C-alpha positions in Angstrom: 18.1 -6.1 15.9 14.4 -6.6 16.3 13.7 -3.3 14.6 16.0 -3.9 11.7 14.2 -7.2 11.1 11.1 -5.9 10.8 11.3 -2.5 9.1 12.5 -1.6 5.6 16.1 0.4 5.7 15.3 2.6 2.6 12.2 3.7 3.7 11.7 3.0 7.1 8.2 1.3 6.6 7.6 -2.0 8.0 8.9 -4.7 5.8 6.9 -7.6 4.4 7.5 -10.1 7.7 6.8 -7.3 10.1 3.7 -6.1 8.4 2.0 -9.7 8.2 3.0 -10.3 11.7 1.2 -7.0 12.7 -1.3 -7.2 10.3 -2.1 -10.6 12.0 -2.3 -9.4 15.6 -4.7 -6.6 14.5 -7.0 -8.8 12.6 -7.3 -10.7 15.9 -8.1 -8.0 17.6 -10.6 -6.7 15.3 -12.3 -10.0 15.1 -12.6 -10.3 18.9 -14.3 -6.9 18.8 -16.6 -7.8 16.1 -14.6 -5.4 13.7 -13.4 -6.0 10.5 -10.3 -3.8 9.1 -9.8 -3.1 5.5 -6.2 -3.9 3.5 -5.1 -1.9 0.6 -2.4 -2.8 -1.7 -0.5 -0.6 -3.7 1.9 -1.0 -6.6 3.8 2.0 -8.2 2.8 1.9 -12.0 5.8 1.4 -14.5 8.4 1.7 -11.9 11.2 -0.1 -13.7 11.0 2.7 -16.3 12.2 5.2 -13.5 15.1 2.9 -12.8 16.1 2.5 -16.3 15.8 6.0 -17.0 17.2 7.6 -14.2 19.0 5.3 -12.2 18.3 3.3 -9.0 19.2 6.1 -6.5 16.5 8.1 -8.2 14.1 5.4 -7.9 15.1 5.2 -4.4 14.2 8.8 -3.7 11.0 8.2 -5.4 10.1 5.2 -3.1 11.2 7.3 -0.1 9.2 10.6 -1.4 6.0 7.9 -2.1 6.8 6.2 1.5 6.0 9.7 3.4 3.1 10.4 0.9 1.7 7.0 2.5 2.3 7.9 6.1 0.8 11.4 5.4 -2.2 10.0 4.3 -3.5 7.2 7.0 -4.5 7.9 10.5 -1.8 7.2 13.4 -3.5 3.8 14.4 -3.3 2.3 10.5 -0.3 -0.2 9.5 1.8 0.9 6.3 4.4 -1.4 5.1 6.7 -1.7 2.1 5.9 -5.3 0.9 8.6 -5.7 -1.7 10.1 -3.6 -4.4 7.6 -1.0 -5.3 4.4 -2.9 -3.9 3.1 -1.1 -0.5 0.0 -2.2 1.9 -2.0 -0.2 4.5 -4.1 -2.1 7.1 -7.1 0.1 8.2 -8.8 -0.9 11.6 -12.4 -0.8 11.6 -12.5 0.6 7.7 -15.6 -0.1 5.9 -15.1 -0.5 2.0 -16.4 2.9 1.2 -13.9 4.5 3.5 -10.9 2.1 2.3 -11.8 3.0 -0.9 -11.8 6.9 -0.3 -8.4 6.4 1.4 -7.1 4.2 -1.9 -8.6 7.0 -4.1 -6.8 10.0 -1.8 -3.5 8.1 -2.5 -3.9 7.6 -6.0 -4.7 11.3 -6.7 -1.6 12.6 -4.5 0.9 10.1 -6.2 -0.4 11.7 -9.6 0.0 15.1 -8.6 3.1 14.6 -6.8 6.0 16.8 -8.4 9.6 15.1 -8.2 11.2 18.2 -9.6 12.8 18.5 -6.2 14.8 15.9 -6.6 15.6 16.8 -10.2 13.5 14.5 -11.8 10.9 15.1 -14.5 8.2 12.8 -14.3 4.7 11.9 -13.3 3.8 8.6 -11.4 0.6 6.9 -10.8 -0.2 3.8 -8.8 -2.8 0.9 -8.9 -4.7 -0.2 -6.0 -6.7 -2.9 -5.0 -8.8 -2.7 -2.0 -10.2 -5.6 0.3 -12.0 -5.6 3.8 -12.5 -8.2 6.4 -15.7 -9.1 6.5 -16.0 -9.9 2.9 -16.0 -14.1 1.7 -13.0 -16.0 2.1 -11.0 -13.6 4.3 -10.6 -15.7 7.0 -6.9 -15.2 7.9 -4.3 -12.0 7.0 -3.2 -14.3 3.9 -6.7 -14.7 2.5 -7.1 -10.5 2.7 -3.9 -9.9 1.4 -4.7 -12.2 -1.5 -7.9 -10.8 -2.3 -6.4 -7.2 -2.2 -3.6 -8.4 -4.3 -6.2 -9.9 -6.9 -7.8 -6.5 -7.0 -4.5 -4.9 -7.4 -3.8 -6.7 -10.7 -7.4 -5.8 -11.8 -6.6 -2.2 -11.3 -3.4 -2.8 -13.7 -5.5 -4.7 -16.0 -7.9 -1.9 -15.9 -5.4 0.7 -17.5 -3.4 1.3 -14.3 -4.2 4.5 -12.0 -7.1 3.5 -10.5 -8.4 1.9 -7.6 -10.4 -1.5 -7.5 -12.3 -2.5 -4.5 -14.6 -5.1 -6.1 -14.5 -8.5 -8.0 
């Protein structure tokens, strides 16, 4: 029951509640050690079009494939979560802005080059990504860090999507 309450049924990733709880614990440990984690917020661009064009079962398959891509793109100690819908977050313990941005860029490129023909879909997906680091100004809590990464995610969308934004 605890596992089900903290994990997304479709993707197996930590859900928003589980992600925030674990991220807060990780942030506290990192701060005590004098380190700062980085947070990556990711949103699949125009995902509604997938559901509208191919149906929700196909959209679910895209989310499952994307979740596997995220897991394969991070280290074992990193935390990956499905925050809601087509929005995901990754917490990277002890990561610099440049290394977190590199992870985001690697994910962005992998998504853009993913072939969905294995599930009989002729489509190309992209994603928008925002990056924030826990030692930046006004990142005293995990909710502050998430808000900053989300703000940058929306800047990436405003900048034309399919990009990584790591500063204001």
